[in-house]
KEZA-325581 format. One record per residue (C-alpha): residue number from 1; chain; x, y, z; residue in one letter. Coordinates in steps of 0.5 Angstrom, whole numbers, padded with zeros to 4 digits. Example, Ala and Ser with C-alpha at 12.3 -4.5 7.8 and 13.67 -1.06 7.14 Angstrom:
KEZA-325581
<nukol 1 "A" <0025 -0009 0016> "a">
<nukol 2 "A" <0027 -0002 0014> "s">
//
This chain:
KEZA-325581
<nukol 1 "A" <0000 0000 0000> "m">
<nukol 2 "A" <0002 0007 -0002> "e">
<nukol 3 "A" <0004 0012 0004> "k">
<nukol 4 "A" <-0002 0017 0005> "p">
<nukol 5 "A" <-0001 0024 0003> "f">
<nukol 6 "A" <-0002 0026 0010> "y">
<nukol 7 "A" <0000 0022 0016> "d">
<nukol 8 "A" <-0005 0026 0021> "i">
<nukol 9 "A" <-0011 0030 0020> "h">
<nukol 10 "A" <-0014 0035 0025> "l">
<nukol 11 "A" <-0021 0037 0024> "f">
<nukol 12 "A" <-0023 0043 0028> "c">
<nukol 13 "A" <-0030 0045 0029> "c">
<nukol 14 "A" <-0031 0052 0027> "v">
<nukol 15 "A" <-0039 0052 0027> "n">
<nukol 16 "A" <-0043 0058 0029> "t">
<nukol 17 "A" <-0050 0058 0032> "r">
<nukol 18 "A" <-0054 0064 0033> "e">
<nukol 19 "A" <-0053 0068 0039> "s">
<nukol 20 "A" <-0056 0065 0045> "g">
<nukol 21 "A" <-0057 0058 0042> "h">
<nukol 22 "A" <-0058 0053 0048> "p">
<nukol 23 "A" <-0052 0049 0046> "r">
<nukol 24 "A" <-0047 0054 0044> "g">
<nukol 25 "A" <-0042 0053 0039> "s">
<nukol 26 "A" <-0035 0052 0038> "c">
<nukol 27 "A" <-0035 0059 0033> "g">
<nukol 28 "A" <-0037 0063 0039> "q">
<nukol 29 "A" <-0032 0061 0043> "q">
<nukol 30 "A" <-0026 0063 0039> "g">
<nukol 31 "A" <-0025 0056 0035> "a">
<nukol 32 "A" <-0024 0060 0028> "l">
<nukol 33 "A" <-0018 0064 0031> "d">
<nukol 34 "A" <-0015 0058 0035> "l">
<nukol 35 "A" <-0015 0054 0028> "q">
<nukol 36 "A" <-0012 0059 0024> "g">
<nukol 37 "A" <-0006 0059 0030> "y">
<nukol 38 "A" <-0005 0052 0030> "l">
<nukol 39 "A" <-0005 0052 0022> "k">
<nukol 40 "A" <0000 0057 0022> "a">
<nukol 41 "A" <0004 0053 0027> "r">
<nukol 42 "A" <0004 0047 0024> "v">
<nukol 43 "A" <0007 0050 0017> "k">
<nukol 44 "A" <0013 0052 0021> "q">
<nukol 45 "A" <0014 0044 0023> "l">
<nukol 46 "A" <0019 0040 0019> "p">
<nukol 47 "A" <0014 0035 0017> "n">
<nukol 48 "A" <0008 0040 0017> "g">
<nukol 49 "A" <0007 0038 0010> "g">
<nukol 50 "A" <0005 0031 0013> "r">
<nukol 51 "A" <0000 0034 0017> "v">
<nukol 52 "A" <-0007 0037 0015> "r">
<nukol 53 "A" <-0011 0042 0019> "i">
<nukol 54 "A" <-0018 0043 0017> "n">
<nukol 55 "A" <-0024 0047 0019> "t">
<nukol 56 "A" <-0030 0043 0020> "s">
<nukol 57 "A" <-0038 0044 0021> "g">
<nukol 58 "A" <-0041 0042 0027> "c">
<nukol 59 "A" <-0038 0036 0030> "l">
<nukol 60 "A" <-0044 0035 0035> "d">
<nukol 61 "A" <-0040 0036 0042> "r">
<nukol 62 "A" <-0042 0043 0042> "c">
<nukol 63 "A" <-0043 0044 0050> "e">
<nukol 64 "A" <-0036 0042 0050> "l">
<nukol 65 "A" <-0033 0047 0045> "g">
<nukol 66 "A" <-0028 0048 0042> "p">
<nukol 67 "A" <-0027 0041 0040> "v">
<nukol 68 "A" <-0022 0038 0035> "l">
<nukol 69 "A" <-0021 0031 0033> "v">
<nukol 70 "A" <-0015 0028 0030> "i">
<nukol 71 "A" <-0015 0022 0025> "y">
<nukol 72 "A" <-0013 0017 0024> "p">
<nukol 73 "A" <-0013 0016 0031> "q">
<nukol 74 "A" <-0020 0018 0033> "g">
<nukol 75 "A" <-0017 0022 0039> "v">
<nukol 76 "A" <-0022 0028 0041> "w">
<nukol 77 "A" <-0020 0034 0045> "y">
<nukol 78 "A" <-0023 0040 0048> "h">
<nukol 79 "A" <-0019 0047 0048> "y">
<nukol 80 "A" <-0019 0054 0050> "r">
<nukol 81 "A" <-0013 0058 0049> "t">
<nukol 82 "A" <-0006 0058 0044> "q">
<nukol 83 "A" <-0003 0055 0050> "a">
<nukol 84 "A" <-0008 0049 0049> "d">
<nukol 85 "A" <-0006 0048 0042> "m">
<nukol 86 "A" <0001 0049 0043> "e">
<nukol 87 "A" <0001 0043 0048> "e">
<nukol 88 "A" <-0003 0039 0043> "i">
<nukol 89 "A" <0002 0040 0038> "l">
<nukol 90 "A" <0008 0039 0042> "a">
<nukol 91 "A" <0005 0033 0045> "r">
<nukol 92 "A" <0001 0029 0041> "h">
<nukol 93 "A" <0002 0031 0034> "i">
<nukol 94 "A" <0010 0032 0035> "i">
<nukol 95 "A" <0011 0027 0041> "g">
<nukol 96 "A" <0005 0022 0039> "g">
<nukol 97 "A" <0003 0022 0046> "e">
<nukol 98 "A" <-0005 0023 0048> "v">
<nukol 99 "A" <-0006 0030 0052> "v">
<nukol 100 "A" <-0010 0027 0058> "q">
<nukol 101 "A" <-0012 0034 0061> "r">
<nukol 102 "A" <-0015 0036 0054> "l">
<nukol 103 "A" <-0018 0029 0052> "l">
<nukol 104 "A" <-0025 0028 0051> "l">
<nukol 105 "A" <-0028 0021 0052> "t">
<nukol 106 "A" <-0035 0019 0048> "p">
<nukol 107 "A" <-0039 0020 0055> "e">
<nukol 108 "A" <-0036 0027 0057> "a">
<nukol 109 "A" <-0042 0031 0058> "m">
<nukol 110 "A" <-0038 0037 0061> "v">
<nukol 111 "A" <-0031 0040 0059> "p">
<nukol 112 "A" <-0025 0038 0063> "p">
<nukol 113 "A" <-0023 0042 0069> "a">
//
């Protein structure tokens, strides 16, 4: 089998709902700016061409947002700041380690503390 074009895909939800929606949205919590920040940072990496940062519509984890999912591993993260993005970049994308403090499990109903 040939090597895939990308080794890692990150899908960052940037969906925005109307103000006051009971579920909220990732877009209302700064997701687009943070996704742009991560995309720029990945381009600075020596292997950045093997990592793809995508915007995504709703990933249906609205109350936990902003959220992203990394494939092919299928690991979900919640993040709020550039420092969170830097930690995901350093520990997961570069280091191959799951960032436990930002990890979202399938049963998670509230963001991690």
